[in-house]
N, C-alpha and C positions, 0 to 999 in steps of 0.2 A: 646607770646613767653617767658613767665615766668618771664618777665623783663630782658630777656637776654642782649638786647642792648636799653633798654628803660630807660626813665628819672627817675632818683633817688634824691629827694630833700635833701637838707642838713638836714632837719629835717620834719617829717611828722605830720600834723595836723589830730588828730581824729575828724571826722565829728560828729555830734550829733548822738548819739546811745543809744536807751533805753537799749542797752547791753542785752546780753542773760540772764541776771540776773533779771532784774527789767521790763523787758517787758513781764510778765507772762500774763497781761490781758491788751490788746488794742483791740478797736473796729475795724471793717472793715472800711476802709476810713481814719483811723487816720493818721495824717501827720507826716512823718519824716521830718527831716531839709531840705533834698532835694526837698521836695515838698511843703515846708512852703512858704506862699505866700510873694511876694516881698513887698517893702514898698509901702503903698497906694493901693495895689492890694486886692480884695476881697478874702476872703477864699473860696475855692472850695466846702466846704459843712459844715454844722453846726450839731453838736449833740445837738438835741433839747431834747433829753430824753436817759439818760443811767443810768440804775438802776441795781446795781449788789447785790445780796443777798447770803450770804454763811449761810447755816443751818448746825451746826456741832454736831456730835454725840460724846459721851465721849470715843469712840474707836479711834478718829481722822478721821473718814469718814466724808466727806462732801457733801453737796447737793448745787450745784452753779445755781443760776437762774438769767438769764441776760434779760433785755428787752432794746432794742436800738431803736431810733427814729433819722434817720440821713437824714437831708434835703439837697437835691441837689442844691447847688447856681450857679453852673458853668458847662458849657456842658463838659469841661474835666473832671468831676468827675463822669459822667454818666456810664463809662466802669467800673469803680472800684465799684460803688454802685450797679450795675445791679444785681450782685449777692452776696450772703453772706453763709459762710461756717461755721460749727461747726465740731470739731473733738474730738474723746474720745477713749480711750483703751478699746475695746470689752471685754478683759479679767477681768478688774476690774471696769469697768464704764458702765453706760447705758445712752444715751442721747436721747433727743425728742425736736422737734420744736414744740412748743405749739401753736404758731400762727405767721403769716407772711403775710403782706400785704403793697400794695402801697396805700399812702395816698396821694391824688390829690390836688393840690392846690385849688381847689374849694371846698374841703370837703368830696369828694366822697372816699369811702373806696373800693378797689379792693383787695379781698384775692388772695392770691397765689394758682393757682389751683393745684391739686394733680399730674399732669404731668409735674408741674414745678419744682418737688423736684427730686433731684438726689443722690442716696445712694451708696457710693463705700466702700466695705468690703475687708480687707486684708485678706485672708485665704490661707490655704495650698491647697494640690491637694489630691483629692480622699479621704476626710476625714481627711487628716493630718494637722497638726498644722503649722501655718506659722513660718519662722525662724527668721525674725527680725522686723517684725510689725504686729500687730493686730489692727491697727487704723481703725476705722469708721469714714467716713466722709460724712456729710449731707449736701448738697448745694441746696439753693432755689433760682429761678430766678424771680424777681419782674416784673410784667407785667406792661405795658403802662407807663413805668418810664419817666419822662420829667423834665427840669429844673423847680425848683419851688417845685416839689413834694417830699414827704418824704417816706423813706423805713422803715419799722417798722417789727421788729422781736422779739420774745420772745421765750426762749429755756431754757431746764434744763439739767444739766449734774449731775448724781448721782453716788458716790463712792459705789461701792460693796464690795470693801476692801480698807483700808488705804494704801497708798503707804509706809509709815512708820506707823507701829502699834503703835496706841496710840498717835501720835502725828501729828500735822498739822502746815503748815506755808504757807503764799502766800505773793506775792509782787503784788501791783495793782498800775500802773502808769496812770497818765492822762497828755494828751499833752499840754503844754502851747502854742503850735502853731496852736491849733485848737479851734474852737468856742464850748464851752460847755455852754449850756443853763440851762440845770439842771441834773447834774451828782451827783451820789450819791451810796455809798456802805455801806451795811448793813451786820453785823456780829452777828447771832443769835447763842450762845453757852450755853450749861451746866453750871452752876453756879460754879462747882467744877473744870472746866477744867482750868488748869494753862495757860491761854491765855493772852499774852500781846500785847501791840500795840506802834507802832511808825509812826506818820504822820507828813508831812511837806507840807505846802502849802493848807491845806484842812480845812474846818471848821466842828469841832466836834460838835455834837448835844449832848444834856443832855442824859445820859444813862437812860435805862428803864429795867423793869423786866417783864416777861411774864410767869408767874407760876415759873418752876425750870429754866427758860432761862433767861440770861443776854443778853440785846439787845443793840449793840453800832452802831451808823451811823456817817458817815462823808459825807460832801457834797462839791461839787466844782463847781463853776461858772466862766465862761471865756468868756465874751461877746465880748471882744476885743483882739483877739489872738496876741501873740507876734509875731514880724516880725523878721526873722532871719538875722542878719548881722554879720560882722566880729568879733564883740564882743563875739558872741556865739560860736565861733570855739574854739575847744579844747575839754578837758576831764571835764566834769561837776562833781560836788560833789553831792552826794545823796540829801542832804538838800537843793539844788537849784531847785529840780523837785518836782511837786505836787504827792505825793506817800504815799500809806499806806502800812505798814508793819505789819503783824501780826503772832505770832508764840508761840508754846507751848514750843520750846526748850529752855532751861535755859542758854545755851552758845553754842559757836561753838564746845566745846570739845563734847557736847551732840550730835550735828550734825554728828561729826566723829565717834562717838560711834555706833549711829544708822546705819551708813553706814558700818562701820567695823565689825558689828555682822553678817552681811551676806557676806560681800566681803572677809575678811581676811581668813576664811577657806577655800575657794576656790583657795586661794594663797599657801596652803601647797604643798609643793613638792610630787609627786607622783613617782612611779618606771618609768612610762614613761616620765616623766618630767627630771626625773634624767639621763636616758638614752639620751634623747635629748639634754641636756645641755651638757652632755660628747661629743656628737658628734660634737657640735657648737664650743667648746673651743679646743677640741683635746689635744695637748701636752702643750698647754699654761698655764704656772704656776703663772705668774705676775697677781694679783687680778685685777687691773685696765684694763689690756688688755682683761681678761676674761670676765669683765663686758661690755667692749665695745663691743666683739664680739657677746654677748647675746642680748644687745640692737639693733645693726645692724640686727640681725636675725629677731627679732620680728618687728621691722620697715619696713624690706624689704620683709617678707614673710606673714605677715597678713594684709589684706587690711581692709580698713575702712568700716563697716557696721553698721547701727544704731541698737539699741536694744529698741525697742518701743512695748515690750510685756508686759502688765500688770506691775508688779513691776519691771520688767527688766529694767526700766528707771533709777533705781537705784541700781539693783543688777546685779553684773556680770553673764555671763554664765559661765558655767563649763568650765573648761581649755580644756577637751577632745573636747567639742563641737567646741570650738574655732580652735583647731587644726585640727580637721576633715574638717572643713570647710574653714580654713584659712581666717576667717574674723571675726572682732569684733569691737566694739565701744571703746570709750577711757577707760572705766572701764575694758573692756576684754583685751585690750592691757597692762594697768597697772597690772592687777591681773596675767596675764601669765607672764609678765617680772618679776615681783616679786617672782614668783614661781620658774622660771629660775634661777634667781640670787640666791635664797635660795638653790637651788639644787646644785649650784656650790659653796656654802660656802660664799655668799656676802651678807651682810646685805642691806636691802632697807626699804623703806616705801611707801605706797601711799599717795597722797597729793590731797586735794581738792583746786580747784582755780577757779577763773572766767574766762570764755572765751570771754567775750566781753570787755566794756571799763570801768569796774568797778575797781578802784584802791583803794577804800576805803570799807572796810567791814562796814555795818551799825552796829550800838550799838545793835540793836535788831537782834539775828541771824535767818536768813531765809535760807533756803536750796537752793533757787535759787540765792543767792550770790555766791555759789561755785558750780558751775555746769559743771566742767570739771575735769578729774582725770589724775595725772601725777605721776612719781616717784620721790623719793629722796634716794641718795647713801650717808649715813652719813660718811662713811669712807673718802669720798673727799669733803663732803659738796657740793655735785653736784645734781642739778635738771635736770631731762631728760624726754622728751615727745615722746614716741614711735609712737603716733598717728600723730605727725607732720612730715610727709614724708619729705625726702630730708633734714633733718636736723641733721648734724653731731654728734657724741657721745661728750658731753661736751658743746653743745650749746642749745638754746631754740629758739622758735620763737620771733621775735621782741617784739610782744605785750605781752609777758609773764613776762619781766623782771619789778622788782619793784612792782608786785603785792602781796597783802597778801594772805597767804595759810594757809590752815588747815590740819596738819599732821594727819593722821589715825593711831591710836594704840601708839601715843607718848604721853609722860609725859608733853610735851610742844608743845601743838598743834598748837597755834596761832603764826605764823612768817610771814615773808615777804621774797620774793625772791630778792636776791641783785640786784642792777642795774648791767647790763652787762657791760663788758669791750669794750671800743671803737674799740680796736685792732682786734677783731674778724671779722671785715668787712675791707679786705685789697684787693687793686686792684694796679697791677704793669704793666704798659704799655711801651713796647719798639718798636719804629718805625724807621726802616731805609728806606730812601725813595731817589731816584734821581729824580730831577725836570729837565725836558728837555726844550729846548729853545721855544718850541711851547706852553708851559704851561701844558703840559701833565706830569704825573708822575707815576713812579713805585716803587714798594718797598714790605716791608714785616713787618707785625705787629705781636706780641707776647703779650698776655694777660695773667697774672698769677693771679689767685684769692686764696684767703684764707678765711676761715671760712664758714658761711653757704650759701654764693654766689656760693662757689666752687662746692657743692654737686648739688645745683640747675642747674647750669650750665652744669655739667656732665650728669646728668639726661636728660636734653633737648637734649644735642647732641647724646645721645644714642638713642633717639626716632626719631632723624632727617631721614626722608626717602632719598632714593638714589637720586630722582629727585629733592628734596629740597636742597640736599648738593650741586649739580652741580650748583643752581642757588643762593645759599646763598649769595656769597660775592657781585655777581652783585646787589641783592635786598638791601642789607646793604648800599652799596655805593649810590644806588638811593635815600635811605631815608635820606642821607646826601646831597642830592643834586649834586652828582656826576654821570657822565656816565662812566662806566668801568666795569671790569671783574675781575675774581681771581679765587684762589683755597684755598679751607678750609681744615686744618689739624685739626682734632678733639681730638688729643692728646690721652691719655691712658684712655680707656673706659672699662677697666676689671672689672668683677663682683667684685673681692677684694676690688677695690677702690671707689665702689659706692658711699659711704657716707664718703669718705675722705674729710678732709676740705683743700685740696689743689688740684688745677686743673689748667691747661694751656691750652690755644687753641691758634692756629696760622692761620694767613691770608696772602697770597700773594695777590697783588693787581696791576691792571694797569689801570689809570684813564685817560681819554682823557682830561678832562676839570678842572684839579686841580686848575689852576690860570684863572679866568674867565673874568677879566675885560680888555682885549686887551693888547696892549703893556705896560701898567703901571697900578699899581692900588694898593689895600691893602686887607688883610684878617687876621681873627683872627685864630691863630694856634689852631687846636684842632684835635684829632685822626680822621682819615678819616672814622670811623665807630662809630655809637652812642654807648657808654659804659655806664654802670650803676653808675660808681663812677668816671667819669672824671674829673680832677681838674677844667677845664674850665667851668663845670656846675655851678661853685659859681658865675661866671660872670652874669648869667641870673637867679640867685635865688631870692625868694621872701623875701624881707626885712622887711614886715610888722610885727611889734612886737605884739605877741599874748597877748591878755588880760586874759587868761586862762591858765592852766596847758596844755601842749601839750605832746604827745609822741614823744620821740626825740631819736637820736642815733649819734654816732661820727663814722668815719671810718679813714683809712690810704690809701692814694691814691698817687702813684709815676708815673711820665712819663718821658720818654727819647725820645728825637728825635735827630736822627743823618740824617742830610739832606745834600745830595750832589747836588751842582748846576752845571749843564752842561754850557759849553761855551755858551755865550749869555744870560745867566740868572744873574740878581743882586738882591739881597735884599738889597735895599738901605737904609733902616732903620729898626732897631730892637726895640722892647719895651725894656724898662730900667729894669735892674734887680731889684728885690723886696724882702725884706726879713723882715717878720713880725713874732715875736716870743711873744705869750702870753699863759696864762694859759689853757685858752679854745682852742685856734686855732694857729696852727704854719704853716707857709707857707714860702717856700723859691723858688723863680724862677729866673733863670740865662739864658741868651741868649749870646752866644759866638760864634764869628767866627772861622771857622777852615780853614786848607790849602784848603779843597775841598767845603766848605760851611758853614753850621751853625750846631751847637749842643745847644738844648734847654733841661733844667733839670727843672721839677717841682716836688715840694713835698709838700703834704698837709696832717697835721695831726690833725683831728678834735676829741679833747679828751672828747666829750660830751658822758657821759655814756649812754648805752641803758637802757630807762626806762621813767621816767616822768620828764619834765622840767619845773619849775616854770617860770611865766612871767619875773622875774627880771634876772634869768639865761640867757632867750632867749635875752633880751635887751642887756645883755653884750656880747653875742655871735653875735649878729647883729653888734654891734660897732667894733668888732674885724674882722668881715667877709667883711664889706664893702670896707675898703681899698684894701683887696686882690681882691676882684671883680673888683674894678676899675683897677688894675694892669693887671688882666688877659683879660680885654677889650682892652688892648693895642693892635695895629695890626702891622702886618709886611707889610712893602712897598717893591714893586718889580718893576723891569724894565726889559723888554725882548727886544732882537733885532730884533724880527719879531714876527708877531701877533701870539695870542694864537691859538689852534687847534679850540676851540669854535668860536673864532672871525672868523677864516678862513672858517668854516663850514657856517657861516650865510652870507658870501659875495662870495660864491663859485659859484654864477649863479642861475636863476630861476629854472632850472631843478632839482636842488638838495634841498631836504626837509629842511627847516631850523630848527636847534636845538634850543629849547626855552631855554633861560637863566635860569638856576635853582636858586630857591630862596636861598639866602645865610643864613646859620645858624646864 
């Protein structure tokens, strides 16, 4: 449900990720943290041999040869290791499996038979060229594999054309959560090639020469793999991982130039683009509003589709091709948007950024560290990402903030996206409710969203089918433990507001079992349906202090409850008001009796900026949040003059099916 009424923590912890940048080379069966063995558990597999060799040419072309021997230690690893695949771009590479076999525990070698190879080639129709991928995939299936056996494969991928002419870069990672008995990476390059290296956690071997070639080698052994624990949660720094970087690029400006040489000419406005831009902005003259309209057009009219055809991995398609197919990848979106902005007289730049969890660019510039393209509007010092659908103009996806970026075609290419303001995630909830003497309740709930959540909510509601609309409120109430029904008002869903950063939705509800403990009991007051930024979520938050940097964000949440109590219903005790004002977290909660019942006001401002938080910051945040959480755990005590509807249904006789008491939230 796109997180519509799903849990949203006060801060999100980034699980271990090799990132899209540094995970360029990992063997099949390599463990991510989610699959890392628990304390005292045996690793599911062991890399007995992983030898990788790069043979480089003076023009940047490379031939990569890999040999892997991966031993199955647990039955759970059989499915993953039963097959092994290699992939390459048919336009600029050629690949070949040199040998593949199962090495039995008793020493027997069983070669993979010819019919255990599967080759899948992406191609066009009737001799035409493919549109978005020319990848060839070769998969081998290892025969007679059992626990204790080893799968062995050796293959070669050779460049027919360098992806960046005259240049080479690679990032090669090793998992500290996996057994490595003998892993090594060797680079053979012409002596005149300006190749530099950066390594962490590896044993460098003495350099050697073979004729006109310089030979460098690094080795990695890890007989006792690291066990994943809470201390590993968060965003890792590059130097904390075993990794080798190799690059001929002098600096990140050189990477920007290499990308820009082929990308920026495609961003020049054409007559077709000028006509299109004018049709989009119409009579609007204000520059920022014109930029918004162009951004929203690209975001909503151009679907995402990869470009994995030869050098298309780093070169955008022509804008005519993108427009004719209404599809493109991040480079295509950024190039088309830059061209449209230029046609409308608005300055912009393309920007390279990492799409994973890399928040520190390594000292040695490698292309894989900046693997996503967005735009920058210097007139408003604003970054935008038209590939990130359902993100309003002026906002970015949460994982983009505070990251280093490389500006293409700029005199000052190396910068950092500022942390995002906490106020861009806002939720306001107003609940009016009447509680009856039998514990049932009926009422109305209005939720207002601001920021990125508003566009996501609107997009979800637009796609909600008619039958789902009819059952929507009942299902939401059931998820909160209530038996009830209601009606949904989806608000304004017009096309003009598709990417607006403001949206409201309303629910009317009738709940049979709002009070569930008989004639007297207690409950924690919360919205009757699960909401992403409910104040009361802080009451069940995780207050374990991280030991690493974590991705974090703040928000502003307000809740108002106007509760009318029918005759025969008493709220005998209310939680105490609580006021906590701090630099990071502000909270004010009040519970007051009215002539007809009770009014509850809660306001939570988490001033944490969107981006990256150090452990010290999070410890301070936790110290401020815990007292608020205890206050929110305060219960409302009630008394009824007659049994609740739920209790009555339980005792109404054997012929009536009992209603199971729902679990309290």
